[in-house]
Structure formats: structure tokens, C-alpha cells
C-alpha positions as CSV (number, residue, x, y, z in Angstrom):
1,M,23.1,23.1,-3.9
2,S,25.4,23.0,-0.9
3,T,29.1,24.1,-0.9
4,V,30.4,20.6,0.1
5,S,32.0,18.3,-2.5
6,P,29.6,16.3,-4.8
7,L,31.0,13.0,-3.4
8,A,30.3,14.1,0.2
9,E,26.9,15.3,-0.7
10,I,26.0,12.0,-2.4
11,A,27.2,10.2,0.8
12,V,24.9,12.4,2.9
13,I,22.0,11.9,0.6
14,T,22.5,8.1,0.8
15,A,22.5,8.2,4.6
16,V,19.4,10.3,4.8
17,C,17.6,8.0,2.4
18,V,18.3,5.1,4.7
19,A,16.1,6.8,7.3
20,S,13.6,7.8,4.7
21,G,13.4,4.3,3.3
22,A,12.9,2.8,6.7
23,L,10.1,5.2,7.7
24,G,8.5,4.9,4.2
25,S,8.5,1.1,4.3
26,L,7.1,1.0,7.9
27,L,4.3,3.4,7.1
28,G,3.6,2.0,3.6
29,L,4.3,5.4,2.0
30,G,7.4,4.6,0.0
31,G,10.5,6.6,0.7
32,G,9.6,9.0,-2.1
33,T,7.2,10.8,0.2
34,F,10.1,12.0,2.2
35,I,12.9,12.0,-0.4
36,V,11.3,14.6,-2.7
37,P,10.9,17.2,0.2
38,I,14.4,16.4,1.5
39,L,16.2,16.7,-1.8
40,T,14.4,20.0,-2.7
41,L,14.1,21.7,0.7
42,A,17.4,20.5,2.3
43,F,19.7,20.1,-0.7
44,G,18.2,22.6,-3.1
45,L,17.7,20.3,-6.0
46,D,15.3,21.0,-8.8
47,V,12.0,19.4,-8.0
48,R,11.9,17.5,-11.4
49,L,15.3,15.9,-10.7
50,A,14.2,15.0,-7.2
51,I,11.1,13.4,-8.5
52,G,13.1,11.5,-11.1
53,A,15.4,10.0,-8.4
54,S,12.5,9.4,-6.2
55,V,10.6,7.3,-8.8
56,I,13.6,5.0,-9.0
57,S,13.9,4.7,-5.3
58,V,10.3,3.8,-4.9
59,V,10.7,0.8,-7.1
60,A,13.9,-0.3,-5.3
61,G,12.4,0.2,-1.8
62,S,9.3,-1.8,-2.7
63,A,11.3,-4.7,-4.0
64,A,13.4,-4.7,-0.8
65,A,10.5,-4.6,1.6
66,S,7.8,-6.6,-0.1
67,P,9.2,-10.2,0.2
68,R,9.2,-10.0,4.0
69,Y,5.7,-8.6,4.2
70,L,4.5,-11.4,2.0
71,D,6.3,-14.1,4.0
72,E,4.9,-12.8,7.3
73,G,1.4,-12.6,5.9
74,F,0.9,-8.8,6.3
75,A,0.5,-7.9,2.6
76,N,-2.7,-9.0,0.8
77,L,-1.5,-10.1,-2.6
78,R,-5.0,-10.4,-4.1
79,V,-6.0,-6.8,-3.0
80,A,-2.7,-5.5,-4.3
81,V,-3.1,-7.1,-7.8
82,T,-6.7,-6.0,-8.0
83,L,-6.0,-2.3,-7.1
84,E,-2.8,-2.1,-9.1
85,V,-4.7,-2.2,-12.4
86,A,-6.3,1.1,-11.6
87,T,-3.1,2.6,-10.0
88,V,-0.9,1.8,-13.0
89,I,-3.3,3.6,-15.4
90,G,-3.2,6.6,-13.1
91,A,0.6,6.5,-12.8
92,V,1.1,6.8,-16.6
93,I,-1.4,9.7,-16.8
94,G,0.3,11.5,-13.9
95,A,3.8,11.0,-15.4
96,L,2.7,12.5,-18.7
97,L,1.1,15.5,-17.0
98,A,4.2,16.2,-14.9
99,G,6.1,17.5,-17.9
100,H,3.5,20.3,-18.4
101,L,3.2,21.7,-14.9
102,G,5.3,24.3,-13.1
103,T,7.3,23.5,-10.0
104,H,5.2,25.6,-7.7
105,V,2.1,23.7,-8.9
106,L,3.8,20.4,-8.1
107,Y,4.8,21.6,-4.6
108,T,1.2,22.8,-4.0
109,I,-0.4,19.5,-5.2
110,F,2.0,17.5,-3.1
111,G,1.1,19.5,0.0
112,V,-2.6,19.3,-0.6
113,V,-2.5,15.6,-1.1
114,L,-0.6,14.9,2.1
115,A,-2.9,17.3,4.1
116,F,-6.0,15.5,2.8
117,S,-4.5,12.1,3.7
118,A,-3.7,13.3,7.2
119,I,-7.2,14.6,7.7
120,Q,-8.7,11.3,6.6
121,M,-6.4,9.4,8.9
122,L,-7.6,11.4,11.9
123,R,-10.9,9.7,11.6
124,T,-10.9,7.0,14.2
125,R,-12.5,3.6,13.9
126,R,-12.3,0.1,15.4
127,D,-9.8,-2.2,13.7
128,A,-11.5,-4.5,11.2
129,T,-9.7,-7.5,12.7
130,T,-11.7,-7.1,15.9
131,D,-15.2,-6.4,14.5
132,T,-15.9,-8.2,11.2
133,L,-19.6,-7.8,11.6
134,A,-19.3,-4.0,11.3
135,V,-17.8,-4.3,7.8
136,P,-20.5,-3.9,5.0
137,G,-20.8,-6.8,2.6
138,D,-19.2,-6.4,-0.9
139,R,-20.1,-8.7,-3.7
140,L,-17.0,-7.8,-5.7
141,A,-14.7,-8.5,-2.8
142,D,-16.4,-11.9,-2.3
143,V,-16.1,-12.8,-6.0
144,L,-12.4,-11.9,-6.0
145,T,-11.8,-13.5,-2.6
146,L,-10.0,-10.5,-1.3
147,H,-10.7,-11.3,2.4
148,G,-7.8,-12.5,4.5
149,D,-6.3,-12.9,7.9
150,V,-3.4,-11.2,9.8
151,A,-1.2,-12.0,12.7
152,N,-2.6,-10.6,16.0
153,G,-0.1,-11.6,18.8
154,S,0.2,-15.4,18.8
155,E,-2.9,-16.0,16.7
156,R,-4.3,-14.9,13.4
157,R,-7.5,-12.8,13.0
158,A,-9.7,-12.8,9.9
159,Y,-10.8,-9.6,8.3
160,R,-13.2,-8.7,5.5
161,V,-12.6,-6.3,2.6
162,T,-15.4,-3.9,1.5
163,R,-16.1,-1.1,-1.0
164,T,-13.8,-2.5,-3.6
165,A,-15.2,-0.2,-6.3
166,T,-14.5,2.8,-4.2
167,G,-11.0,1.5,-3.6
168,L,-10.4,1.2,-7.4
169,T,-11.5,4.8,-8.0
170,M,-9.3,6.1,-5.2
171,M,-6.3,4.1,-6.5
172,T,-6.7,5.7,-10.0
173,A,-6.3,9.0,-8.3
174,A,-3.4,7.7,-6.2
175,G,-1.6,6.4,-9.2
176,T,-2.0,9.8,-11.0
177,V,-0.5,11.5,-7.9
178,S,2.3,9.0,-7.9
179,G,3.2,9.6,-11.5
180,L,2.9,13.3,-11.1
181,L,5.0,13.7,-8.0
182,G,7.4,10.7,-8.1
183,I,6.1,9.2,-4.8
184,G,4.7,5.8,-4.1
185,S,1.3,7.5,-3.3
186,G,1.1,5.4,-0.1
187,A,-0.1,8.7,1.5
188,M,-3.4,8.1,-0.5
189,K,-3.3,4.3,-0.7
190,V,-3.0,3.6,3.0
191,P,-6.0,5.8,4.0
192,A,-8.0,4.3,1.1
193,M,-7.5,0.7,2.2
194,D,-7.6,1.6,5.9
195,L,-10.7,3.8,5.9
196,A,-12.7,2.9,2.7
197,M,-11.9,-0.8,2.3
198,R,-11.6,-1.4,6.0
199,L,-8.3,-3.4,5.9
200,P,-6.4,-3.5,9.2
201,L,-3.7,-0.7,9.3
202,K,-0.8,-3.1,9.2
203,V,-2.2,-4.9,6.2
204,S,-2.9,-1.6,4.5
205,T,0.7,-0.4,5.0
206,A,2.3,-3.7,3.9
207,T,0.0,-4.0,0.9
208,S,0.8,-0.4,-0.1
209,S,4.5,-1.1,0.1
210,L,4.0,-4.0,-2.3
211,M,2.0,-1.9,-4.7
212,I,4.1,1.2,-4.9
213,G,6.9,-0.6,-6.7
214,V,4.6,-1.5,-9.6
215,T,3.2,2.0,-9.7
216,G,6.7,3.6,-9.7
217,A,7.9,1.3,-12.5
218,A,4.9,2.4,-14.7
219,S,5.9,6.1,-14.4
220,A,9.7,5.6,-14.3
221,V,9.7,4.8,-18.0
222,V,8.3,8.3,-18.8
223,Y,10.8,10.1,-16.5
224,L,13.8,8.1,-18.0
225,Q,12.7,9.0,-21.5
226,R,12.4,12.7,-20.6
227,G,15.9,12.8,-19.1
228,D,14.7,13.7,-15.5
229,V,16.8,10.8,-14.0
230,V,20.4,11.7,-13.0
231,P,22.2,8.3,-12.6
232,A,24.5,9.1,-9.7
233,L,21.7,10.8,-7.7
234,A,19.2,8.1,-8.5
235,G,21.7,5.4,-7.6
236,A,22.6,6.9,-4.2
237,V,18.9,7.4,-3.4
238,A,18.0,3.9,-4.4
239,I,20.8,2.3,-2.3
240,G,19.8,4.2,0.8
241,T,16.2,3.5,0.3
242,V,16.8,-0.3,-0.2
243,V,18.8,-0.5,3.1
244,G,16.1,1.5,4.9
245,A,13.2,-0.5,3.4
246,R,14.7,-3.7,4.7
247,L,15.0,-2.2,8.1
248,G,11.5,-0.9,8.1
249,S,10.0,-4.2,7.0
250,R,11.5,-5.8,10.1
251,L,10.0,-3.2,12.4
252,L,6.4,-3.5,11.2
253,S,5.7,-6.7,13.2
254,V,6.8,-5.2,16.5
255,V,5.5,-1.6,16.3
256,P,2.0,-1.1,17.9
257,V,-0.8,0.0,15.6
258,A,-1.6,3.1,17.7
259,T,2.1,4.2,17.5
260,L,2.1,3.5,13.8
261,R,-0.9,5.7,13.2
262,L,0.4,8.6,15.3
263,V,3.8,8.6,13.5
264,F,2.0,8.4,10.1
265,L,-0.1,11.5,11.0
266,A,2.8,13.5,12.3
267,V,4.9,12.9,9.3
268,L,2.2,13.7,6.8
269,L,1.3,17.0,8.6
270,V,4.9,18.2,8.8
271,I,5.7,17.5,5.2
272,S,2.4,18.9,4.0
273,V,3.0,22.2,5.7
274,Q,6.6,22.4,4.3
275,M,5.6,21.7,0.7
276,L,2.6,24.0,0.8
277,L,4.8,26.9,2.0
278,R,7.2,26.2,-0.8
279,G,4.4,26.0,-3.4
280,L,2.7,29.1,-2.3
281,A,5.8,31.2,-1.8
């Protein structure tokens, strides 16, 4: 921990979490992706306490950002509800496993997951909103009516969802990582929806932001019962994340997709390297 007073440190953490919440909301990652590394690397907190605070912030940030994404038509509610079934199951499994793994193992898993997500996002493809014919048919998506449309300038463009079964499998893994590491697992959810299910990137990030709150709530119960949540720390992180998430949700409609993808990749790569170095030290 630093040598400054606890009150000053809480104030700094809250301010930092505003930026983390905004970026997490904008990218569909959830602020936890940044909060855990910040609290452990910059403030020297135990990784389990950082994860406990992050879990609470993930729920708060999702609740703050999701209404705007739904109002503006970016988030696909049917996709979110369908995939969340698998994600919640994984989240409970991950939260239970977290109590039995060492801190270096958690750091290493975190770094590997983010590196994998970044590599997947490097794969380029045409946006599904501009080429619906290139999207393979999917009977399950048709039955569940998961297809939708999204704002594209002054008009709306239709998109089709595919590989729903693959998405459900990947979401189980994403939920496990979320419960294990206290993040919203958007680092896995966004690539899964963007690359596997062929949702437009902005729809993927908005839908991920909607989903991570439910995922976080499923694992938060386990962390609370285990005593890994410090109220003052969790409160400061949650307040900062909520303010930041509201800001990020306003930025999504004006940020170009290409810029969003580049920022997403850069953030994932930087954090991945930092966490791997910490885990392998």
C-alpha cells in the first residue's frame, strides 16, 4: 500500500475508476478488466481483495451503462438473455474455483486470457451490417429471432446472428473467467460475438456491457460470503465505475468502429503483458 492517508488513497482510487469505468463501458469490457490490474499493480492491494471490489464494480457499471445502450438500440437483448444462461453457470464455477488457486496463477490466467482475446481481435473481417449474405445461416438464431438492426449514420442496417451454439460454449468459458478473476469477461465476450457470431462491433460491446452485470452478480455472492469484499474499497470503486460507465455509454454512438477496435486491442495487449509479468515473476 502507499504511504498516503487511507482517505486520500480512496479518493485517488475513485478518480481512477471513473476513467476505468468509461473505457470499460465503451469497449464492452467492464471496468473490472482495468480495475484489478490498477489496484494490484499501482496500489499494491492483494489480488483477492482487488477481485472482490471489481466484482461489485462490474455489476454497478453495467447497471449504469445498459439503459442507454438499450434505448439507443445498440444492445441486443435477445442475444444477451440467450448467452447469459451459459455465462452465469460459468461465473458460479469460476468464483468457487478462485478460492483454491494461488495469486500467481490468477495473474497468469488473466494475462493469457487477455492476450488470447487480443490475438483474436486482430483478425479482420467486413462488418456484418454491410454484408449480410456472407453470414452463414443458423437455425437456432432463426428460432430464437436473435437477428436485429443497428444505427448506421442516419439509417439503420440489419444484421444476422450465426453460430449461436459456438457462442454459448464460449460464453460458458467467459463466465468461468469472470467468476475466477472478478472481471466482466467482456475481453472474451466481445471477440466471441464479434468474430464467431458475427455481430457488429458496436452491438457486441453494448450487449457485452448489458451481460456483464448479470455475470458479476452471479459470482459476487460467492465473494461476499468468503469475505473478499472490503466495503469502503468496493464502494469507492463502484462509485467511480458508475460515473465512468455513464460517460462511456454516451461516447459509443460517436466513436468510429475502427478507432474502437484499435483502442480495444491496445488496451488488451498492454494489460496482458503487465499481468503475465506479474504472474510469472
